[in-house]
Structure formats: structure tokens, C-alpha cells
C-alpha positions in Angstrom: 6.3 9.9 17.6 7.4 8.4 14.3 6.6 5.3 12.2 9.6 2.9 11.9 10.4 0.7 9.0 13.4 -1.4 10.1 14.7 -3.3 7.1 17.5 -5.6 6.0 17.3 -3.7 2.7 14.4 -1.8 1.2 15.5 -2.5 -2.4 16.1 -5.6 -4.5 19.1 -6.2 -6.7 17.4 -4.1 -9.5 17.4 -1.1 -7.2 13.7 -0.9 -6.9 11.7 -0.7 -3.7 10.5 -4.2 -2.6 6.8 -4.9 -3.3 6.7 -8.2 -1.4 5.3 -8.3 2.2 3.4 -5.1 1.5 6.5 -2.9 1.9 6.0 -0.6 -1.0 2.3 -0.3 -0.4 2.8 0.5 3.3 5.5 3.0 2.6 3.3 4.8 0.1 0.5 4.9 2.6 2.7 6.6 5.1 4.4 9.0 2.7 1.3 10.1 0.7 2.1 13.9 0.6 5.1 16.0 0.0 8.2 14.4 1.4 11.2 16.1 2.8 13.9 13.4 2.9 17.1 13.2 4.9 19.6 10.5 4.2 22.0 9.8 7.2 25.1 8.1 6.0 27.0 5.3 7.8 30.3 6.6 6.4 30.5 10.3 7.4 34.0 10.9 5.8 33.4 8.9 2.6 31.7 11.7 0.7 31.6 10.0 -2.7 30.3 6.7 -1.3 27.7 8.5 0.8 26.5 10.6 -2.2 26.2 7.4 -4.3 24.1 5.6 -1.6 22.0 8.7 -1.0 21.3 9.2 -4.7 20.4 5.5 -5.2 17.9 5.7 -2.4 16.4 8.9 -3.7 15.9 7.4 -7.2 14.3 4.2 -5.8 11.8 6.2 -3.7 11.0 8.6 -6.5 10.5 5.8 -9.0 8.0 4.1 -6.7 5.8 7.2 -6.7 6.8 9.1 -3.6 6.6 12.9 -4.1 10.0 14.1 -2.9 10.2 17.9 -2.7 13.6 18.1 -0.9 16.4 15.7 -0.3 19.5 16.2 1.9 22.5 14.0 2.7 23.8 14.2 6.3 27.5 13.5 6.6 30.5 15.1 8.3 30.2 18.3 6.2 26.9 19.3 7.8 26.9 17.5 11.1 26.5 20.8 13.1 23.1 21.2 11.4 21.9 17.6 12.2 19.2 18.4 14.7 17.7 21.1 12.4 17.8 18.8 9.4 16.0 16.1 11.3 13.4 18.6 12.6 12.7 19.9 9.0 12.3 16.4 7.5 9.3 14.0 7.5 11.4 11.1 6.1 14.7 10.2 7.8 16.7 7.3 6.4 19.6 5.6 8.3 21.8 4.0 5.7 23.7 0.7 5.8 27.4 0.2 6.3 29.9 -0.6 9.1 27.9 -0.7 12.4 30.6 0.7 14.8 31.5 3.5 12.4 27.9 4.5 12.0 27.3 4.2 15.8 30.1 6.7 16.5 28.7 9.2 14.0 25.2 8.9 15.6 26.8 9.7 19.0 28.7 12.7 17.6 25.5 14.3 16.3 23.3 13.2 19.3 20.9 11.6 16.8 19.0 9.7 19.5 18.1 13.0 21.2 17.1 14.6 17.8 14.7 11.7 17.2 13.0 12.0 20.5 11.0 14.9 19.1 10.9 13.7 15.5 7.5 13.2 13.8 7.5 11.4 10.5 8.8 8.2 9.0 12.1 6.6 10.0 13.4 4.1 7.4 16.5 2.1 8.5 18.7 -0.1 6.4 21.1 -2.9 7.6 23.6 -1.2 9.9 21.1 1.6 10.5 18.6 -1.0 11.7 21.1 -2.7 13.9 22.0 0.5 15.6 18.4 1.2 16.5 18.3 -1.5 19.2 18.4 -1.0 22.9 21.6 -3.1 22.9 23.3 -3.4 19.5 24.9 -6.7 18.4 27.7 -5.6 16.1 28.6 -8.8 14.3 32.2 -8.8 13.0 32.2 -8.1 9.3 35.7 -6.8 8.4 39.0 -8.9 8.3 40.5 -9.1 11.8 37.4 -8.2 13.7 36.5 -11.8 14.7 39.8 -12.4 16.5 40.4 -8.8 17.7 40.0 -8.9 21.5 39.3 -5.2 21.5 36.4 -5.4 19.0 33.2 -4.5 20.9 30.3 -6.7 19.8 27.7 -5.4 22.2 27.0 -1.7 23.1 24.2 0.6 23.8 22.2 1.6 20.8 19.6 4.3 20.1 16.8 2.5 22.0 14.2 2.7 19.2 13.4 -1.0 19.3 14.1 -3.9 21.7 15.2 -6.3 18.9 18.7 -7.1 17.7 18.7 -8.0 14.0 21.1 -9.6 11.6 20.4 -8.5 8.1 21.1 -10.0 4.6 20.6 -13.6 5.7 21.0 -15.3 2.4 24.1 -13.2 1.6 25.7 -13.8 5.0 24.7 -17.4 5.9 27.8 -19.1 4.3 30.2 -16.1 4.8 33.6 -17.0 6.4 35.6 -14.3 8.1 39.0 -14.8 9.8 38.6 -18.6 9.1 35.3 -18.8 11.0 31.7 -19.3 9.7 30.1 -16.0 10.7 26.7 -17.6 11.5 27.5 -21.1 12.7 30.6 -20.3 14.7 30.4 -16.6 15.6 26.8 -15.4 15.9 25.6 -18.8 17.3 28.1 -18.5 20.2 27.3 -14.8 20.7 23.6 -15.6 20.9 23.9 -17.4 24.3 21.5 -15.5 26.5 20.5 -13.3 23.6 17.9 -13.1 20.8 19.0 -12.2 17.3 16.3 -11.7 14.7 17.6 -12.7 11.3 16.1 -10.9 8.3 16.6 -11.6 4.6 16.3 -8.6 2.2 12.6 -7.8 1.7 11.7 -8.5 5.3 11.0 -5.6 7.7 9.9 -4.6 11.1 6.9 -2.2 11.2 6.7 -0.3 14.4 4.3 2.4 15.5 3.1 3.6 19.0 4.9 0.7 20.6 3.4 -1.9 18.3 6.1 -4.1 16.6 5.4 -6.5 13.8 7.7 -8.5 11.6 6.5 -8.8 8.1 8.1 -11.4 5.8 10.4 -14.4 6.2 12.4 -14.2 9.4 14.4 -16.4 11.7 15.3 -16.4 15.4 18.8 -17.3 16.7 18.7 -17.8 20.5 21.1 -19.7 22.8 22.8 -21.1 19.7 19.5 -22.4 18.3 18.3 -21.3 14.9 14.6 -21.5 13.8 12.2 -20.0 11.3 9.5 -17.8 12.9 7.8 -16.3 9.8 7.3 -16.9 6.1 7.1 -14.4 3.2 3.6 -13.0 3.0 3.1 -13.6 6.8 3.3 -11.3 9.8 4.3 -12.0 13.4 3.6 -9.8 16.4 6.4 -9.2 18.9 7.5 -10.4 21.4 7.9 -14.0 20.3 7.6 -16.4 23.1 
């Protein structure tokens, strides 16, 4: 059993771990000994980009006082060692990026199965958080995806949480893709019969032993209706009625 920190982003624009909503404090409480970190990329064939993302996360965690004794990047080059690397780690990070690309990589390495016996902390970022859901909502984000009839917006995820999140609210809320407003015209329509939890950066889901709590400002998009459910500095226990 592991502790899950499901985030939009764990770091601010300055690259430092967020302190608001008790995130840094809680992370330090959970990682109070020697940490063996594993960064799982979302872009397994982009070695340079993956290394940059991994190094940035390593630096942020080290600077906030976490004692990292080993650090490994998991990408295409060492995929055959994925289960062993997970087993040897007590901090696994699922990076952000393109949701379907990352999903395929997770399937290739059977990551869900590896996490069934994992004990430690799982920190997920953006796409990594989205892919943790029972059913993933993969909102279009690249040119052409909105109007592509073959683009799959819903698929089975890793089943680590029941909630479907949309990250980076303030960065995405006015974003236009393929001539359509990604929130007002795309996500709102896709939310019919669904529940999307919308997180700004600095908000996170804390989950342990089946207990799930949103900490920080958050919104709910359901059946085309958008409403705020939590403020910064507040917590809300799931499920929301």
C-alpha cells in the first residue's frame, strides 16, 4: 500500500516545491528518511526532454530538504527493468506530458501490476495524475485532436483513484484548440454523465488506505456545469455529493 499525492503540478514557476495547502510539509513528513527515487517519464523516446524533467524534479525535491540517496529515470532504455526499479524505490514519480503517449508506455511496462505490490510514496504530475484514474479522460491538447474522430478521449486507466482530473486550470481555462474553447466547448460537452475535478497548480489529492481528500482550490465540472468545491487552505473529503 502506498501514499498517493496526485497533483496538477508539485512546483511553482520558480521550480520550488509548493508550500501552500500543506503540500511541502506533508511530503516531508512522508519522506523523512533516505529516499530512493524513480522518475517515470511520459515521453519514453524523448531522452533529452525526459532527462531535463527528471533533473528538475530531483533538484526541487533535494532543495526542499528531502534526503535523496539514489535517483533513476525510467524511459525506453531501461523499460525491461521497470518492475525491479519500482520495487527498489520508495518514491515513484509519474511525470507530466501527453496523456495517451504516457498511457501506452504504462501499458508496455505493466506499471499497474508493478504498483500492486509497491510500498512507498507515489507522486503524480498532470498527465501522470490523469492516467491514475479508473477511467481516464484524455482531454485533447495537440492540434487536430479535437476534430479527430479516431482520438480516444476515454479509456481504462491504472485504477489508483476514482477521480478524473483536469490539471493547470488557470493556464488552460481560456485555451483554444482547433477553433474550440477547450473548457467551455470541449470538456463541458464531454462532462455529460461524468465528473471532472479541475485542479489549479498547487492543489492536490492526498490518498492513503482508501481515504481521499482534495487539498486546495478545486472545481467540479459535471453535466456541463462548473462550480467551485474547495478554496486554497481548505480540504474536502471525497466523494462529493
